[in-house]
Each structure stands twice: as structure tokens, then as C-alpha cells.
A tleap script that builds the chain and sets N, CA, C and O, in Angstrom:
source leaprc.protein.ff14SB
mol = sequence {
  NMET ASP ALA PRO THR PRO GLU ILE PRO PRO
  GLU LEU PHE GLU GLY ARG LYS VAL LEU VAL
  TYR GLY GLU ASP GLY THR ALA LEU ILE ALA
  GLU ALA ALA VAL LEU SER ASP GLY THR PHE
  HIE LEU TYR ILE SER PRO GLY THR TYR VAL
  ILE ASP PHE SER PHE VAL GLY ILE GLU ARG
  ALA GLU GLY LEU PRO ALA THR LEU THR LEU
  VAL SER GLY GLU THR THR GLN LEU ASP ILE
  SER VAL ASP THR VAL MET ASN GLU ALA ALA
  CPRO
}
set mol.1.N position { -21.647 61.855 156.527 }
set mol.1.CA position { -20.667 62.811 157.010 }
set mol.1.C position { -20.030 62.238 158.283 }
set mol.1.O position { -20.713 61.657 159.127 }
set mol.2.N position { -18.742 62.408 158.400 }
set mol.2.CA position { -18.000 61.920 159.581 }
set mol.2.C position { -18.318 62.790 160.782 }
set mol.2.O position { -18.494 64.002 160.659 }
set mol.3.N position { -18.388 62.156 161.947 }
set mol.3.CA position { -18.569 62.888 163.193 }
set mol.3.C position { -17.284 63.688 163.499 }
set mol.3.O position { -16.190 63.203 163.212 }
set mol.4.N position { -17.390 64.862 164.056 }
set mol.4.CA position { -16.201 65.617 164.413 }
set mol.4.C position { -15.369 64.911 165.496 }
set mol.4.O position { -15.929 64.261 166.378 }
set mol.5.N position { -14.102 65.030 165.435 }
set mol.5.CA position { -13.198 64.447 166.432 }
set mol.5.C position { -13.334 65.303 167.687 }
set mol.5.O position { -13.158 66.520 167.629 }
set mol.6.N position { -13.650 64.666 168.841 }
set mol.6.CA position { -13.738 65.468 170.086 }
set mol.6.C position { -12.421 66.027 170.535 }
set mol.6.O position { -11.385 65.381 170.375 }
set mol.7.N position { -12.435 67.210 171.092 }
set mol.7.CA position { -11.222 67.802 171.628 }
set mol.7.C position { -10.840 67.094 172.928 }
set mol.7.O position { -11.683 66.856 173.793 }
set mol.8.N position { -9.575 66.769 173.047 }
set mol.8.CA position { -9.081 66.027 174.219 }
set mol.8.C position { -8.498 66.976 175.202 }
set mol.8.O position { -7.560 67.697 174.861 }
set mol.9.N position { -9.016 67.022 176.449 }
set mol.9.CA position { -8.457 67.903 177.467 }
set mol.9.C position { -6.978 67.591 177.751 }
set mol.9.O position { -6.646 66.418 177.925 }
set mol.10.N position { -6.107 68.550 177.804 }
set mol.10.CA position { -4.699 68.303 178.009 }
set mol.10.C position { -4.400 67.485 179.289 }
set mol.10.O position { -3.434 66.723 179.321 }
set mol.11.N position { -5.207 67.641 180.314 }
set mol.11.CA position { -4.961 66.929 181.593 }
set mol.11.C position { -5.059 65.394 181.403 }
set mol.11.O position { -4.569 64.651 182.253 }
set mol.12.N position { -5.665 64.921 180.336 }
set mol.12.CA position { -5.725 63.478 180.108 }
set mol.12.C position { -4.379 62.901 179.775 }
set mol.12.O position { -4.195 61.688 179.875 }
set mol.13.N position { -3.417 63.730 179.379 }
set mol.13.CA position { -2.072 63.261 179.059 }
set mol.13.C position { -1.128 63.286 180.283 }
set mol.13.O position { -0.047 62.699 180.238 }
set mol.14.N position { -1.525 63.948 181.346 }
set mol.14.CA position { -0.699 64.067 182.527 }
set mol.14.C position { -0.305 62.697 183.108 }
set mol.14.O position { -1.150 61.822 183.296 }
set mol.15.N position { 0.984 62.535 183.385 }
set mol.15.CA position { 1.454 61.313 184.035 }
set mol.15.C position { 1.628 60.111 183.119 }
set mol.15.O position { 2.071 59.050 183.559 }
set mol.16.N position { 1.282 60.275 181.852 }
set mol.16.CA position { 1.443 59.148 180.905 }
set mol.16.C position { 2.812 59.183 180.261 }
set mol.16.O position { 3.362 60.254 180.004 }
set mol.17.N position { 3.364 57.998 179.999 }
set mol.17.CA position { 4.675 57.908 179.439 }
set mol.17.C position { 4.683 56.793 178.376 }
set mol.17.O position { 3.962 55.799 178.462 }
set mol.18.N position { 5.527 57.017 177.390 }
set mol.18.CA position { 5.863 55.971 176.410 }
set mol.18.C position { 7.088 55.262 176.960 }
set mol.18.O position { 8.076 55.917 177.292 }
set mol.19.N position { 7.047 53.934 177.066 }
set mol.19.CA position { 8.105 53.136 177.614 }
set mol.19.C position { 8.806 52.352 176.542 }
set mol.19.O position { 8.153 51.772 175.674 }
set mol.20.N position { 10.116 52.319 176.578 }
set mol.20.CA position { 10.919 51.591 175.572 }
set mol.20.C position { 11.738 50.527 176.320 }
set mol.20.O position { 12.535 50.835 177.205 }
set mol.21.N position { 11.514 49.283 175.937 }
set mol.21.CA position { 12.220 48.143 176.465 }
set mol.21.C position { 13.167 47.559 175.437 }
set mol.21.O position { 12.984 47.740 174.233 }
set mol.22.N position { 14.172 46.861 175.915 }
set mol.22.CA position { 15.044 46.121 175.009 }
set mol.22.C position { 14.279 45.104 174.237 }
set mol.22.O position { 13.103 44.863 174.513 }
set mol.23.N position { 14.923 44.496 173.265 }
set mol.23.CA position { 14.270 43.562 172.345 }
set mol.23.C position { 13.538 42.439 173.027 }
set mol.23.O position { 12.538 41.949 172.502 }
set mol.24.N position { 14.012 42.012 174.196 }
set mol.24.CA position { 13.347 40.936 174.921 }
set mol.24.C position { 12.164 41.410 175.761 }
set mol.24.O position { 11.452 40.592 176.343 }
set mol.25.N position { 11.947 42.722 175.829 }
set mol.25.CA position { 10.772 43.270 176.500 }
set mol.25.C position { 10.898 43.352 178.015 }
set mol.25.O position { 9.904 43.603 178.696 }
set mol.26.N position { 12.093 43.146 178.559 }
set mol.26.CA position { 12.231 43.138 180.018 }
set mol.26.C position { 12.980 44.355 180.608 }
set mol.26.O position { 12.582 44.903 181.636 }
set mol.27.N position { 14.076 44.762 179.931 }
set mol.27.CA position { 14.867 45.854 180.461 }
set mol.27.C position { 14.396 47.210 179.921 }
set mol.27.O position { 14.355 47.421 178.709 }
set mol.28.N position { 14.043 48.122 180.827 }
set mol.28.CA position { 13.574 49.455 180.406 }
set mol.28.C position { 14.821 50.223 179.921 }
set mol.28.O position { 15.798 50.371 180.655 }
set mol.29.N position { 14.760 50.705 178.667 }
set mol.29.CA position { 15.859 51.430 178.012 }
set mol.29.C position { 15.616 52.915 178.114 }
set mol.29.O position { 16.546 53.670 178.395 }
set mol.30.N position { 14.413 53.352 177.897 }
set mol.30.CA position { 14.083 54.763 177.872 }
set mol.30.C position { 12.623 54.992 178.119 }
set mol.30.O position { 11.818 54.075 177.956 }
set mol.31.N position { 12.249 56.212 178.516 }
set mol.31.CA position { 10.860 56.582 178.655 }
set mol.31.C position { 10.715 58.041 178.265 }
set mol.31.O position { 11.650 58.832 178.395 }
set mol.32.N position { 9.542 58.381 177.791 }
set mol.32.CA position { 9.261 59.795 177.417 }
set mol.32.C position { 7.907 60.192 177.894 }
set mol.32.O position { 6.940 59.451 177.718 }
set mol.33.N position { 7.813 61.359 178.501 }
set mol.33.CA position { 6.539 61.883 178.963 }
set mol.33.C position { 5.720 62.259 177.727 }
set mol.33.O position { 6.241 62.744 176.722 }
set mol.34.N position { 4.408 62.012 177.849 }
set mol.34.CA position { 3.488 62.436 176.801 }
set mol.34.C position { 3.191 63.941 177.089 }
set mol.34.O position { 2.810 64.305 178.201 }
set mol.35.N position { 3.371 64.756 176.103 }
set mol.35.CA position { 3.159 66.213 176.273 }
set mol.35.C position { 1.665 66.515 176.254 }
set mol.35.O position { 0.850 65.661 175.907 }
set mol.36.N position { 1.315 67.760 176.638 }
set mol.36.CA position { -0.094 68.116 176.779 }
set mol.36.C position { -0.824 68.095 175.428 }
set mol.36.O position { -2.054 68.110 175.404 }
set mol.37.N position { -0.114 68.061 174.336 }
set mol.37.CA position { -0.788 67.954 173.029 }
set mol.37.C position { -0.846 66.517 172.537 }
set mol.37.O position { -1.282 66.250 171.417 }
set mol.38.N position { -0.393 65.573 173.400 }
set mol.38.CA position { -0.469 64.157 173.045 }
set mol.38.C position { 0.708 63.618 172.314 }
set mol.38.O position { 0.706 62.449 171.930 }
set mol.39.N position { 1.734 64.430 172.100 }
set mol.39.CA position { 2.934 63.973 171.361 }
set mol.39.C position { 4.018 63.541 172.367 }
set mol.39.O position { 3.972 63.849 173.558 }
set mol.40.N position { 4.957 62.835 171.830 }
set mol.40.CA position { 6.126 62.464 172.637 }
set mol.40.C position { 7.328 62.395 171.655 }
set mol.40.O position { 7.128 62.235 170.451 }
set mol.41.N position { 8.536 62.511 172.154 }
set mol.41.CA position { 9.706 62.439 171.392 }
set mol.41.C position { 10.766 61.593 172.081 }
set mol.41.O position { 11.008 61.748 173.278 }
set mol.42.N position { 11.394 60.703 171.331 }
set mol.42.CA position { 12.452 59.846 171.886 }
set mol.42.C position { 13.608 59.838 170.904 }
set mol.42.O position { 13.411 59.842 169.689 }
set mol.43.N position { 14.802 59.826 171.442 }
set mol.43.CA position { 16.029 59.728 170.615 }
set mol.43.C position { 16.772 58.516 171.177 }
set mol.43.O position { 17.345 58.578 172.265 }
set mol.44.N position { 16.756 57.417 170.426 }
set mol.44.CA position { 17.451 56.221 170.892 }
set mol.44.C position { 18.198 55.640 169.705 }
set mol.44.O position { 17.868 55.909 168.550 }
set mol.45.N position { 19.211 54.838 170.011 }
set mol.45.CA position { 20.075 54.224 168.984 }
set mol.45.C position { 19.267 53.242 168.122 }
set mol.45.O position { 18.228 52.730 168.538 }
set mol.46.N position { 19.781 52.999 166.903 }
set mol.46.CA position { 19.164 52.018 166.029 }
set mol.46.C position { 19.097 50.670 166.717 }
set mol.46.O position { 19.992 50.341 167.497 }
set mol.47.N position { 18.083 49.890 166.461 }
set mol.47.CA position { 17.943 48.579 167.075 }
set mol.47.C position { 16.469 48.187 167.106 }
set mol.47.O position { 15.602 48.876 166.569 }
set mol.48.N position { 16.225 47.064 167.751 }
set mol.48.CA position { 14.831 46.590 167.884 }
set mol.48.C position { 14.425 46.761 169.346 }
set mol.48.O position { 15.169 46.406 170.261 }
set mol.49.N position { 13.221 47.317 169.544 }
set mol.49.CA position { 12.726 47.635 170.851 }
set mol.49.C position { 11.296 47.208 170.995 }
set mol.49.O position { 10.573 47.027 170.015 }
set mol.50.N position { 10.896 47.049 172.251 }
set mol.50.CA position { 9.460 46.810 172.537 }
set mol.50.C position { 8.902 48.123 173.110 }
set mol.50.O position { 9.435 48.647 174.088 }
set mol.51.N position { 7.846 48.643 172.511 }
set mol.51.CA position { 7.266 49.933 172.920 }
set mol.51.C position { 5.939 49.666 173.670 }
set mol.51.O position { 5.078 48.921 173.202 }
set mol.52.N position { 5.815 50.295 174.833 }
set mol.52.CA position { 4.572 50.165 175.611 }
set mol.52.C position { 4.187 51.550 176.143 }
set mol.52.O position { 4.854 52.547 175.864 }
set mol.53.N position { 3.127 51.585 176.895 }
set mol.53.CA position { 2.565 52.820 177.372 }
set mol.53.C position { 2.225 52.670 178.852 }
set mol.53.O position { 1.720 51.621 179.253 }
set mol.54.N position { 2.488 53.689 179.678 }
set mol.54.CA position { 2.078 53.614 181.063 }
set mol.54.C position { 0.640 54.052 181.142 }
set mol.54.O position { 0.309 55.187 180.799 }
set mol.55.N position { -0.204 53.173 181.585 }
set mol.55.CA position { -1.619 53.468 181.620 }
set mol.55.C position { -2.077 53.964 182.991 }
set mol.55.O position { -1.474 53.650 184.018 }
set mol.56.N position { -3.132 54.728 182.982 }
set mol.56.CA position { -3.733 55.294 184.193 }
set mol.56.C position { -5.160 54.754 184.239 }
set mol.56.O position { -5.944 54.971 183.315 }
set mol.57.N position { -5.481 54.064 185.297 }
set mol.57.CA position { -6.866 53.519 185.439 }
set mol.57.C position { -7.090 52.368 184.467 }
set mol.57.O position { -6.245 51.488 184.300 }
set mol.58.N position { -8.251 52.405 183.837 }
set mol.58.CA position { -8.648 51.282 182.980 }
set mol.58.C position { -8.458 51.525 181.492 }
set mol.58.O position { -9.163 50.946 180.664 }
set mol.59.N position { -7.503 52.384 181.155 }
set mol.59.CA position { -7.215 52.639 179.776 }
set mol.59.C position { -6.692 51.402 179.074 }
set mol.59.O position { -6.277 50.421 179.692 }
set mol.60.N position { -6.731 51.495 177.765 }
set mol.60.CA position { -6.140 50.446 176.951 }
set mol.60.C position { -5.693 51.041 175.603 }
set mol.60.O position { -6.243 52.046 175.152 }
set mol.61.N position { -4.727 50.434 174.990 }
set mol.61.CA position { -4.211 50.912 173.681 }
set mol.61.C position { -4.087 49.715 172.759 }
set mol.61.O position { -3.434 48.724 173.084 }
set mol.62.N position { -4.707 49.822 171.636 }
set mol.62.CA position { -4.678 48.772 170.651 }
set mol.62.C position { -3.278 48.594 170.087 }
set mol.62.O position { -2.634 49.580 169.728 }
set mol.63.N position { -2.789 47.360 169.999 }
set mol.63.CA position { -1.541 47.110 169.372 }
set mol.63.C position { -0.285 47.247 170.243 }
set mol.63.O position { 0.837 47.143 169.748 }
set mol.64.N position { -0.485 47.475 171.517 }
set mol.64.CA position { 0.668 47.564 172.398 }
set mol.64.C position { 0.650 46.440 173.433 }
set mol.64.O position { -0.416 45.990 173.854 }
set mol.65.N position { 1.837 45.991 173.836 }
set mol.65.CA position { 3.127 46.411 173.398 }
set mol.65.C position { 3.401 46.054 171.934 }
set mol.65.O position { 2.840 45.103 171.391 }
set mol.66.N position { 4.287 46.852 171.311 }
set mol.66.CA position { 4.625 46.637 169.884 }
set mol.66.C position { 6.131 46.569 169.746 }
set mol.66.O position { 6.876 47.249 170.452 }
set mol.67.N position { 6.550 45.742 168.831 }
set mol.67.CA position { 7.956 45.648 168.500 }
set mol.67.C position { 8.259 46.592 167.353 }
set mol.67.O position { 7.547 46.612 166.349 }
set mol.68.N position { 9.335 47.386 167.506 }
set mol.68.CA position { 9.665 48.408 166.541 }
set mol.68.C position { 11.161 48.323 166.271 }
set mol.68.O position { 11.968 48.270 167.199 }
set mol.69.N position { 11.527 48.310 164.976 }
set mol.69.CA position { 12.928 48.313 164.598 }
set mol.69.C position { 13.322 49.683 164.024 }
set mol.69.O position { 12.699 50.160 163.075 }
set mol.70.N position { 14.349 50.311 164.596 }
set mol.70.CA position { 14.811 51.587 164.194 }
set mol.70.C position { 16.093 51.441 163.366 }
set mol.70.O position { 17.017 50.715 163.731 }
set mol.71.N position { 16.111 52.165 162.230 }
set mol.71.CA position { 17.230 52.062 161.306 }
set mol.71.C position { 18.003 53.404 161.303 }
set mol.71.O position { 17.380 54.465 161.301 }
set mol.72.N position { 19.307 53.366 161.304 }
set mol.72.CA position { 20.142 54.565 161.291 }
set mol.72.C position { 19.773 55.439 160.125 }
set mol.72.O position { 19.597 54.948 159.010 }
set mol.73.N position { 19.650 56.750 160.367 }
set mol.73.CA position { 19.423 57.707 159.345 }
set mol.73.C position { 17.955 57.834 158.955 }
set mol.73.O position { 17.634 58.585 158.035 }
set mol.74.N position { 17.079 57.139 159.612 }
set mol.74.CA position { 15.653 57.220 159.305 }
set mol.74.C position { 14.876 57.715 160.522 }
set mol.74.O position { 15.240 57.439 161.665 }
set mol.75.N position { 13.820 58.438 160.256 }
set mol.75.CA position { 12.894 58.841 161.307 }
set mol.75.C position { 11.731 57.882 161.317 }
set mol.75.O position { 11.168 57.556 160.271 }
set mol.76.N position { 11.376 57.433 162.497 }
set mol.76.CA position { 10.276 56.476 162.630 }
set mol.76.C position { 9.157 57.163 163.424 }
set mol.76.O position { 9.408 57.761 164.470 }
set mol.77.N position { 7.972 57.074 162.936 }
set mol.77.CA position { 6.810 57.653 163.633 }
set mol.77.C position { 5.947 56.516 164.141 }
set mol.77.O position { 5.631 55.581 163.405 }
set mol.78.N position { 5.575 56.606 165.387 }
set mol.78.CA position { 4.708 55.580 166.032 }
set mol.78.C position { 3.498 56.336 166.568 }
set mol.78.O position { 3.629 57.206 167.430 }
set mol.79.N position { 2.327 56.000 166.054 }
set mol.79.CA position { 1.113 56.569 166.538 }
set mol.79.C position { 0.443 55.588 167.473 }
set mol.79.O position { 0.255 54.419 167.135 }
set mol.80.N position { 0.084 56.066 168.648 }
set mol.80.CA position { -0.528 55.249 169.665 }
set mol.80.C position { -1.956 55.793 169.942 }
set mol.80.O position { -2.112 56.964 170.288 }
set mol.81.N position { -2.931 54.992 169.798 }
set mol.81.CA position { -4.307 55.362 170.048 }
set mol.81.C position { -4.735 54.774 171.401 }
set mol.81.O position { -4.817 53.555 171.558 }
set mol.82.N position { -4.998 55.632 172.349 }
set mol.82.CA position { -5.374 55.203 173.714 }
set mol.82.C position { -6.867 55.415 173.946 }
set mol.82.O position { -7.386 56.505 173.707 }
set mol.83.N position { -7.531 54.410 174.394 }
set mol.83.CA position { -8.947 54.539 174.775 }
set mol.83.C position { -8.945 54.944 176.245 }
set mol.83.O position { -8.631 54.125 177.110 }
set mol.84.N position { -9.285 56.170 176.533 }
set mol.84.CA position { -9.293 56.632 177.928 }
set mol.84.C position { -10.626 56.311 178.649 }
set mol.84.O position { -10.819 56.692 179.804 }
set mol.85.N position { -11.499 55.634 177.979 }
set mol.85.CA position { -12.812 55.284 178.529 }
set mol.85.C position { -13.483 56.532 179.102 }
set mol.85.O position { -14.024 56.521 180.208 }
set mol.86.N position { -13.430 57.589 178.328 }
set mol.86.CA position { -13.981 58.885 178.780 }
set mol.86.C position { -15.446 58.988 178.271 }
set mol.86.O position { -15.762 59.876 177.479 }
set mol.87.N position { -16.307 58.103 178.718 }
set mol.87.CA position { -17.697 58.120 178.279 }
set mol.87.C position { -18.485 59.040 179.197 }
set mol.87.O position { -18.236 59.152 180.398 }
set mol.88.N position { -19.452 59.694 178.558 }
set mol.88.CA position { -20.316 60.556 179.333 }
set mol.88.C position { -21.375 59.709 180.061 }
set mol.88.O position { -21.864 58.715 179.523 }
set mol.89.N position { -21.707 60.104 181.243 }
set mol.89.CA position { -22.713 59.378 181.990 }
set mol.89.C position { -24.095 59.653 181.343 }
set mol.89.O position { -24.356 60.757 180.866 }
set mol.90.N position { -24.940 58.661 181.339 }
set mol.90.CA position { -26.288 58.806 180.813 }
set mol.90.C position { -27.083 59.729 181.727 }
set mol.90.O position { -26.887 59.719 182.943 }
set mol.91.N position { -28.007 60.553 181.134 }
set mol.91.CA position { -28.745 61.515 181.950 }
set mol.91.C position { -29.759 60.770 182.826 }
set mol.91.O position { -30.488 61.396 183.595 }
savepdb mol mol.pdb
quit
């Protein structure tokens, strides 16, 4: 049986942003705040972008930065899994 997914406190999302850079990864094109439920929304023109995440502390996200190509008339979903290193201290 799979272990239940732990509930994530909304304050863990505070101050975090999804960052969108131009295709070369240097010029910041857009950014979106991560909402308290862990979602974000961006509306940008079709093209190729580098997507990254603003980290707080020693967090890490697998697969970022990532290159993403957006096509006109299509919705693109990007799921980002962030390891917040929220380990419980040993008793």
C-alpha cells in the first residue's frame, strides 16, 4: 500500500516564484508567484523559454532549469516537484 501524501503547509509556498527566461537562459521574460495551493499561472507568447524556480534556503527541484516550447493555441502544463528538505528531527 502506498504511503499517504503529506499535506504541505501553505506557508512553504510563500516567496517562491516560477521564472521564465528567453531561449538563451539569460534575459528574464516573466515571473509568476506560486500560490498557497502550490499552483502558478503564466500567459506568455508562443516560443521557446527556459523555466526555473526561485529557491529559498537549500531547496532543490529535479529537472530545472528546463527548456519549454510553447505552441500557439495549445495549453502547456509544467509540473515542478520541489524538495523543501522538510525532514522531521529525530527524537
